[in-house]
MIFIRO-218661 format. One line per field, with one value per residue (C-alpha): residue number from 1; residue in one letter; x negated, y, z. Coordinates in steps of 0.2 Angstrom, whole numbers, padded with zeros to 4 digits. Example, Ala and Ser with C-alpha at 12.3 -4.5 7.8 and 13.67 -1.06 7.14 Angstrom:
2
nr <- [1; 2]
rest <- [A; S]
east <- [-0062; -0068]
north <- [-0022; -0005]
up <- [0039; 0036]
This chain:
342
nr <- [1; 2; 3; 4; 5; 6; 7; 8; 9; 10; 11; 12; 13; 14; 15; 16; 17; 18; 19; 20; 21; 22; 23; 24; 25; 26; 27; 28; 29; 30; 31; 32; 33; 34; 35; 36; 37; 38; 39; 40; 41; 42; 43; 44; 45; 46; 47; 48; 49; 50; 51; 52; 53; 54; 55; 56; 57; 58; 59; 60; 61; 62; 63; 64; 65; 66; 67; 68; 69; 70; 71; 72; 73; 74; 75; 76; 77; 78; 79; 80; 81; 82; 83; 84; 85; 86; 87; 88; 89; 90; 91; 92; 93; 94; 95; 96; 97; 98; 99; 100; 101; 102; 103; 104; 105; 106; 107; 108; 109; 110; 111; 112; 113; 114; 115; 116; 117; 118; 119; 120; 121; 122; 123; 124; 125; 126; 127; 128; 129; 130; 131; 132; 133; 134; 135; 136; 137; 138; 139; 140; 141; 142; 143; 144; 145; 146; 147; 148; 149; 150; 151; 152; 153; 154; 155; 156; 157; 158; 159; 160; 161; 162; 163; 164; 165; 166; 167; 168; 169; 170; 171; 172; 173; 174; 175; 176; 177; 178; 179; 180; 181; 182; 183; 184; 185; 186; 187; 188; 189; 190; 191; 192; 193; 194; 195; 196; 197; 198; 199; 200; 201; 202; 203; 204; 205; 206; 207; 208; 209; 210; 211; 212; 213; 214; 215; 216; 217; 218; 219; 220; 221; 222; 223; 224; 225; 226; 227; 228; 229; 230; 231; 232; 233; 234; 235; 236; 237; 238; 239; 240; 241; 242; 243; 244; 245; 246; 247; 248; 249; 250; 251; 252; 253; 254; 255; 256; 257; 258; 259; 260; 261; 262; 263; 264; 265; 266; 267; 268; 269; 270; 271; 272; 273; 274; 275; 276; 277; 278; 279; 280; 281; 282; 283; 284; 285; 286; 287; 288; 289; 290; 291; 292; 293; 294; 295; 296; 297; 298; 299; 300; 301; 302; 303; 304; 305; 306; 307; 308; 309; 310; 311; 312; 313; 314; 315; 316; 317; 318; 319; 320; 321; 322; 323; 324; 325; 326; 327; 328; 329; 330; 331; 332; 333; 334; 335; 336; 337; 338; 339; 340; 341; 342]
rest <- [M; T; L; S; P; I; P; R; R; A; V; V; V; A; L; A; L; A; S; L; I; V; L; S; A; C; G; S; K; Q; D; T; I; S; A; S; S; A; K; P; F; T; V; M; L; D; F; F; P; N; A; D; H; A; A; L; Y; S; A; I; A; H; G; D; F; R; A; V; G; L; N; V; Q; P; Q; T; P; S; D; P; S; A; P; L; K; L; L; A; A; G; K; A; D; M; A; I; S; Y; E; P; E; L; L; I; A; R; D; Q; G; L; K; L; V; S; I; G; A; L; V; Q; R; P; L; T; S; I; I; A; L; P; A; S; H; I; K; K; V; A; D; L; A; G; K; T; V; G; T; A; G; I; P; Y; Q; A; A; E; L; K; T; A; V; Q; A; A; G; A; D; P; A; S; V; K; E; V; N; V; G; F; N; L; V; P; A; M; L; S; G; K; V; A; A; T; L; G; G; F; W; N; Y; E; A; L; Q; L; A; Q; L; H; K; R; P; L; T; I; P; V; D; R; A; G; V; P; T; Y; D; E; L; V; L; V; V; R; A; D; E; A; H; K; R; G; Q; D; L; R; A; F; L; Q; A; L; T; R; G; Q; R; E; V; R; G; D; P; A; A; A; A; A; L; V; V; K; A; N; P; S; L; E; P; K; L; Q; L; A; S; I; Q; Q; T; L; P; A; A; V; P; T; Q; A; G; K; P; F; G; W; Q; S; P; S; A; W; V; S; F; S; S; W; M; F; S; H; H; L; L; T; H; D; P; N; A; E; L; P; P; F; T; N; E; F; L; P; G; Q; G; I]
east <- [-0096; -0084; -0070; -0073; -0082; -0070; -0075; -0065; -0059; -0052; -0043; -0036; -0029; -0022; -0013; -0007; 0001; 0009; 0016; 0024; 0037; 0043; 0051; 0060; 0074; 0085; 0091; 0087; 0080; 0092; 0086; 0102; 0112; 0127; 0140; 0156; 0153; 0137; 0129; 0121; 0102; 0090; 0072; 0061; 0047; 0029; 0028; 0038; 0044; 0030; 0024; 0020; 0039; 0043; 0050; 0062; 0069; 0070; 0080; 0092; 0095; 0097; 0110; 0098; 0101; 0120; 0120; 0114; 0125; 0114; 0117; 0099; 0096; 0078; 0074; 0059; 0051; 0048; 0032; 0021; 0016; 0033; 0041; 0036; 0041; 0058; 0060; 0056; 0069; 0082; 0083; 0081; 0082; 0065; 0050; 0036; 0019; 0001; -0007; -0019; -0004; 0006; -0008; -0010; 0008; 0009; -0006; 0003; 0018; 0030; 0038; 0037; 0032; 0028; 0038; 0030; 0016; 0022; 0004; -0008; -0025; -0033; -0029; -0040; -0056; -0072; -0070; -0083; -0086; -0101; -0107; -0110; -0123; -0116; -0117; -0116; -0111; -0129; -0129; -0117; -0132; -0135; -0118; -0102; -0087; -0069; -0056; -0038; -0043; -0037; -0048; -0048; -0054; -0069; -0073; -0071; -0083; -0096; -0094; -0096; -0112; -0119; -0116; -0125; -0140; -0139; -0138; -0119; -0126; -0133; -0116; -0105; -0087; -0074; -0055; -0047; -0030; -0020; -0031; -0043; -0043; -0044; -0058; -0068; -0063; -0068; -0085; -0081; -0085; -0096; -0084; -0069; -0062; -0044; -0038; -0030; -0038; -0021; -0016; -0029; -0043; -0031; -0026; -0044; -0047; -0032; -0040; -0055; -0066; -0073; -0072; -0083; -0071; -0075; -0061; -0066; -0064; -0078; -0089; -0089; -0072; -0062; -0047; -0030; -0012; -0011; 0008; 0019; 0037; 0040; 0055; 0059; 0053; 0071; 0078; 0067; 0075; 0093; 0094; 0085; 0098; 0098; 0079; 0078; 0091; 0081; 0065; 0073; 0081; 0064; 0056; 0068; 0064; 0045; 0049; 0058; 0044; 0032; 0043; 0046; 0034; 0040; 0058; 0052; 0041; 0057; 0067; 0053; 0053; 0072; 0070; 0057; 0058; 0042; 0031; 0021; 0028; 0012; 0003; 0017; 0017; -0002; -0001; 0012; 0002; -0014; -0005; 0003; -0011; -0012; 0006; 0000; -0005; -0024; -0019; -0012; 0006; 0011; 0027; 0027; 0025; 0014; 0002; -0014; -0015; -0034; -0035; -0024; -0035; -0051; -0045; -0037; -0053; -0063; -0051; -0053; -0072; -0072; -0062; -0047; -0036; -0037; -0030; -0035; -0022; -0026; -0022; -0004; 0010; 0005; 0009; 0017; 0027; 0030; 0045; 0058; 0049; 0057; 0052; 0045; 0052; 0061]
north <- [-0101; -0104; -0115; -0113; -0101; -0088; -0082; -0089; -0072; -0069; -0086; -0082; -0065; -0073; -0086; -0073; -0063; -0079; -0084; -0067; -0073; -0085; -0071; -0065; -0078; -0064; -0059; -0048; -0030; -0016; 0001; 0010; 0004; 0010; 0004; 0009; 0005; 0005; -0011; -0010; -0011; -0010; -0005; -0009; 0004; 0000; 0013; 0029; 0040; 0050; 0058; 0041; 0038; 0054; 0046; 0035; 0049; 0060; 0047; 0045; 0064; 0067; 0052; 0042; 0026; 0028; 0032; 0015; 0006; 0005; 0012; 0012; 0013; 0014; 0006; 0010; -0006; -0006; -0015; -0010; -0028; -0035; -0029; -0044; -0056; -0047; -0047; -0066; -0069; -0060; -0044; -0033; -0033; -0025; -0020; -0008; -0015; -0016; -0027; -0036; -0039; -0047; -0058; -0064; -0067; -0077; -0087; -0091; -0098; -0083; -0084; -0065; -0055; -0037; -0029; -0012; -0001; 0014; 0020; 0013; 0014; 0013; 0026; 0018; 0027; 0029; 0045; 0054; 0071; 0083; 0080; 0061; 0067; 0054; 0060; 0043; 0025; 0019; 0032; 0020; 0009; 0010; 0019; 0014; 0013; 0012; 0002; -0003; -0020; -0028; -0042; -0036; -0019; -0027; -0036; -0019; -0011; -0025; -0024; -0005; -0006; -0020; -0011; 0004; -0006; -0006; -0021; -0024; -0031; -0014; -0007; -0009; -0011; -0007; -0008; 0009; 0004; 0018; 0031; 0034; 0053; 0054; 0042; 0053; 0069; 0062; 0056; 0038; 0033; 0040; 0036; 0026; 0014; 0013; 0031; 0037; 0050; 0058; 0058; 0057; 0065; 0080; 0081; 0083; 0096; 0106; 0106; 0114; 0098; 0096; 0077; 0067; 0055; 0040; 0029; 0011; 0008; 0020; 0011; -0006; -0013; -0019; -0007; -0012; -0005; 0003; 0002; -0011; -0015; -0032; -0044; -0062; -0073; -0081; -0063; -0059; -0073; -0069; -0051; -0044; -0031; -0024; -0023; -0015; -0002; 0001; 0004; 0015; 0026; 0027; 0032; 0047; 0051; 0051; 0064; 0074; 0074; 0079; 0093; 0100; 0094; 0106; 0100; 0082; 0087; 0094; 0078; 0068; 0080; 0079; 0060; 0061; 0078; 0074; 0077; 0093; 0101; 0108; 0091; 0082; 0094; 0093; 0074; 0073; 0085; 0075; 0058; 0062; 0057; 0040; 0037; 0037; 0021; 0021; 0012; 0025; 0022; 0011; 0016; 0022; 0006; -0003; -0016; -0021; -0040; -0039; -0028; -0040; -0055; -0046; -0040; -0056; -0065; -0053; -0058; -0076; -0075; -0066; -0080; -0069; -0081; -0100; -0104; -0097; -0085; -0086; -0105; -0102; -0090; -0072; -0062; -0048; -0045; -0030; -0038; -0025; -0009; 0003; -0003; -0020; -0037; -0046]
up <- [-0065; -0080; -0085; -0103; -0114; -0106; -0089; -0075; -0069; -0086; -0086; -0069; -0075; -0090; -0080; -0068; -0082; -0089; -0072; -0070; -0083; -0070; -0060; -0076; -0073; -0066; -0084; -0098; -0096; -0093; -0091; -0088; -0073; -0064; -0052; -0046; -0028; -0018; -0011; 0006; 0004; 0019; 0017; 0032; 0033; 0037; 0050; 0056; 0042; 0034; 0018; 0010; 0010; 0001; -0015; -0005; 0005; -0010; -0020; -0005; -0003; -0022; -0024; -0035; -0027; -0026; -0044; -0048; -0035; -0020; -0003; 0003; 0022; 0028; 0045; 0056; 0064; 0083; 0079; 0064; 0062; 0061; 0044; 0033; 0046; 0048; 0029; 0028; 0042; 0031; 0042; 0028; 0009; 0006; 0016; 0013; 0018; 0013; 0000; 0012; 0024; 0010; 0005; 0023; 0026; 0010; 0016; 0032; 0022; 0020; 0003; -0002; -0017; -0021; -0035; -0036; -0028; -0019; -0017; -0030; -0023; -0005; 0007; 0021; 0023; 0033; 0042; 0053; 0060; 0058; 0076; 0072; 0058; 0046; 0028; 0019; 0023; 0026; 0041; 0050; 0054; 0073; 0076; 0084; 0072; 0078; 0069; 0072; 0076; 0060; 0053; 0035; 0042; 0049; 0033; 0024; 0036; 0033; 0014; 0014; 0025; 0014; -0002; 0005; 0008; 0027; 0040; 0046; 0062; 0066; 0067; 0083; 0079; 0093; 0092; 0096; 0090; 0082; 0092; 0078; 0078; 0097; 0097; 0086; 0094; 0111; 0105; 0109; 0091; 0078; 0064; 0061; 0047; 0046; 0045; 0029; 0018; 0015; 0034; 0047; 0037; 0033; 0051; 0056; 0041; 0047; 0064; 0056; 0060; 0043; 0042; 0030; 0021; 0011; 0004; 0005; -0013; -0016; -0003; -0011; -0007; -0022; -0026; -0021; -0019; -0001; 0000; -0009; -0010; -0005; -0006; -0003; -0018; -0020; -0020; -0035; -0044; -0039; -0037; -0053; -0057; -0040; -0039; -0056; -0051; -0035; -0044; -0057; -0043; -0034; -0050; -0051; -0033; -0036; -0051; -0038; -0026; -0040; -0045; -0028; -0015; -0002; -0003; -0002; 0014; 0022; 0019; 0027; 0042; 0043; 0044; 0058; 0067; 0077; 0061; 0058; 0042; 0036; 0037; 0028; 0014; 0012; 0013; -0001; -0012; -0009; -0012; -0028; -0039; -0030; -0036; -0054; -0062; -0067; -0083; -0095; -0101; -0086; -0076; -0058; -0047; -0059; -0051; -0060; -0062; -0063; -0047; -0038; -0043; -0038; -0021; -0016; -0021; -0010; 0004; 0001; 0000; 0017; 0025; 0028; 0018; 0020; 0003; -0014; -0018; -0036; -0037; -0035; -0042; -0042; -0026; -0036; -0052; -0063; -0070; -0063; -0066; -0079; -0097; -0091; -0092; -0106]
């Protein structure tokens, strides 16, 4: 269907790009920021500290945030489903979350917006062990697959199985919560969808279990940003300089991670001593390419407008959202990234 000789999707993308300027009311672009005193700035993590947060902890340890006037304090949520609600309630200045979760939160009326991508493609994967005799997505037919019980994971599983030419109805989905690895090791399920290729899959590989790992964006699901940096929409209008400063410092932190992954892993383990150092280092090394924008010349944190439109449209088409997310202001902005904005 088209609105004019230009395809509807192209029109939506153009409108999304144009709408991003609305968030530029914070002021003109400044790529060199400093301050004599550091403002408190709380960041609610999506989960316990881990390798996905390496840039944040590196920027803290190297004084990158203080150099731009921010005293950044990470907070670990008691409930992994709570960060966006806590952010909306004013309990934090920023939250790390997932693109699908942000779209659902906005659909439920929370006025939030993503200002950057921490991990710029899906980590969520279909994972299976050799004993299950699964070598491709179509082999899931007739099998039991464990998920964390999240609705969009069920939709991802259905999409992947359909894209592989198999019948989704032939796959039995069970909710194993966060026990994805134990469910596979015990034989409770033949495969899982919900584990990350940079974490659970690596954990199994280090146990010499030789897992089959298929990221969902290679199985028919539109690509999306796995981890995003979310703020309240009104803060995006009022605190532009702070947000720009945060992203500049975080970019330096990411460069430090790339320059010395082992040192970055040590900082993550220091923040969470229960972590296994070898796994954290391997996870950081595996994740580094996913922190690089697929579009050449774009800065760390870049969010593709067309990818957001495509994925949010997929969620809407699978009835995961009640309102068309592309009929309103975009759920993201690149305004505050280094070199962007006006």
